[in-house]
N, C-alpha and C positions, 0 to 999 in steps of 0.2 A: 630527849635526844642525846644529851651529853652522857647520861648514864648508859645508854645503849652503846655508844661509841666506846666507852671505857670497857664495857663488858665484852665487846666484840674484839678487844685487843688492838684497837686502832689508835689508842693514845700512846705517844712515844714513851718508852720505858726510861726511867731515870735510875741510875745506880747510886749507891751511897756516896761515891766519890765525885759525882757530878759530871760523868762522862758525856751526858747529853748536852750539857752546856758547852763543854770543850768542842764537841762535834759542830755545834752551831758556830762557835768562834772560828773553827777551821774553815767552815764553809764561807763565812763572811770574809775571812782573810783571802781565800782563793778568789772570791768574786772581786774583791778590791784589786788583787794582782791582775786579774783579767781586764778590769776596767783600765788600769794603767797601761797595759799592753795595747789595748784597743786605741786608747788615746794617743799613745806613741806612734802606732801605725798610721792613725789618721793624720797626725802631724807630718809624718814622713811622706805620706801620699800627697798631702797638700803642698809640701815643699817640692816634690817631683813635678806636680802639675803647674807650680808657679815658678819653677826654675827657668833660667834664661834659655836653656835648650828647649824645654817644653813650650815656652812662650814663642820662640822662633818657629817651632813646628806648628803651633796653633795659628800663627800668622799665615803660614803656607796653606793650611787647611782652609783659611778664610779667603784666600786669594782666588778670584774667579778662574775657571778652567783648571788651574793646578789643583785646587782643592777637590774639584769633582773627580779628576783623574786619580787622586790619592784615595778618595772614597771608593772608587771602582777597583782599585788595586792597593788595599791596605798593607800588603807586604812591603811596599816601598818605604813605609814609615821608618823601619829600622835602619835602612840605608841613609835616609835623610837625617835621622837622629844622630847617627855616627858622624856624618859629614858636618853637621852643625856643631857638635862637640869638638871635633878636630879644628874647625874654623875658629871657634872661640878660644881654643888653646893656642893656636898658631895662625893668626889671620893671614890670608893671602895678600901679598903685596902687589901683584900684577896679574892681570887676566881675571877670568871668572872665579868666583869663590867656589869652594867645594860643594855647598848646597846647590848653587846654580848649575854646576856640572851635573849633579844628580837630576835636577829638574830638566836639564837639556836631554839627558838620556830618557827621562820619562816622556818628554815630548816626542823624541825619535821613535821609541819603542811602543808607546801606548797611544799618545794623542794623535800623531800624524796618521797612523793607519786608520783610525776612526774618522778623521777629517776627510779622508779620501772617499768616504761614503756619504758625506754631507750634501744637502740639497743646494741647488743653485742660489736661491735667495739668501741663504744664510752665509755662504762664502762670499758673495758679492757684498753683503753688509759688512762682513769682517774687513774686506778690502777698503771700504769707505772709511771705516774707523782707523785703519792704518794711515790712510791719506791725511786725515785730520791730525794725527799724532806727528807724522813726519813734517808737515807744513809748520807746525809749532816748533819742533826741534830744529828745523832748518834755520830759524832765526834765534831761538832762545838757547840752544845747546848743541852746536854742530858735532862735538865729540860723541855725545850720547846718540846723536842721529847716525853717526858712522857705526857705533856699536850695534844699533838696531839693524842696520844694513848688513852687518857681519853675522847676525844671528841672535843677538840678545843683549840687553842693557845690563851691565855687570852690577851696578848699584842703583836700582830704581829709587831707593829711598833718598838719593841725593838730587833727584830731579826737582824742578820747581813745582809748585802746587798744580798749575795748569797741565804740565806734562804728566804728572802723576794721575790726574783725572783722565786725561786722554789715553794714557797707557791702560788704565783700568777699563776704559771703554773698549779698547782693543781686545782685552782679555774676556770681557763680558760678551762681546760679539763673537769671538772665536769659541767661547763656551757654548753659545747658542748653536753654532755650527757643529760642535762636538756632540751636543745632545741630539742634533738631527741625524748624525752619522752612527750613533750607538746601535740603533736597531735598523739602520738603513742597508741598502744593497749597494754593491760597487757602482760608482758613477763614472762617467767618461772623464778621463784625465789625459790631456795631450802629451805627446812625447816631446823630448827636448827639441827635435827638429820642427815639430808643429808649433811649439812655443816661439821658436825663432821666427817662423812665418807670421805668427800672430803679432809679434812685436813689430815686425815690418809694417803690418797693416796699421798698427798704432802709431807709426811715424818714427820708429827707431832708425838711426843711421848707422853707417859702418863705424863711425867714431863711438857711438853708444855701445855697440857690441864689443869694440876693442877695450873700452873701459870695463865692461862686465868681465871680460876675459882676464883682466889684470886687477881684479877687485881688491886684492890684498894690499896693493900699493897705492890705492887712491887716497887722496886727501879727505879730510872731514867734509869739506863743502861738496866735492865731487861725489863722494859716497852718498851723501844725503840727496843730491840731485838725482842720482841714478835710482835710489830707492823710491823717490817720489814718482819718477817716470814709470817704474815697474808697477807700482801700486795704483797709479792713475790710468792704466791702460784699459780696464774693462769698458768704460763708456765709449771708447774709441773703436771697439770691436763689434762685429755683428752680434745681435742679441743671442743667438744660439751658441756663441763662442765665449760669452762673458763668464758664465758659470764654470765651464771646464778650465778656462785660463785661471780664474780666481782660485779654484780648487787646487791647481798645480802650485800656486804661490803660497796659499795658506797652509797647505799640507806638506810643504817642503821641509 
């Protein structure tokens, strides 16, 4: 076989000055350089994936409801990444952080419209989870309870362990409602006037409505009290009104 290969001209030719050896050395050198380049790129990629920015983004991806919405709309990742980097460079000293602002916009533009299609059972369950959280915060952390009343807790990582668990339950329950609404059809949602009438049925007084009208000036304790009243209303309503009312609150 070897003789046949040489006769067929398949054996590499060698010149007197050893150019075949030099060619092999060049090939080995190029392969080594490529290996170094690949290793360097692998290290860079690993750094990027393990950087504080990517770690924070990974935490958002792992957050119930938020992570699912990001998966449904991956284009939001660039905005979140930019917000996280800016926040790391120049932390917000008051109000919601930049990433939380983006998450709020994600809720408004993506999550809330889907929740409007959720079924009754899932939105009622989300309301029950909200009640459990608010009852705990009412005693354990009134300022955070007021933030929840105002639309979102700015620093959930600062909550105590039980509050963090209950907040996660709220997100898990709301994610279930979101999943229900992804392929759902539009569901009944009461108007503001109809919600007013439903709250009257649930026992709201003029003083309660006056408080809601001036929500921005309420104290921590009163804000929490009003949030609990709003979230606790479904069982006080006729069965056919519990789902629509809950949908109005969960998708607001």
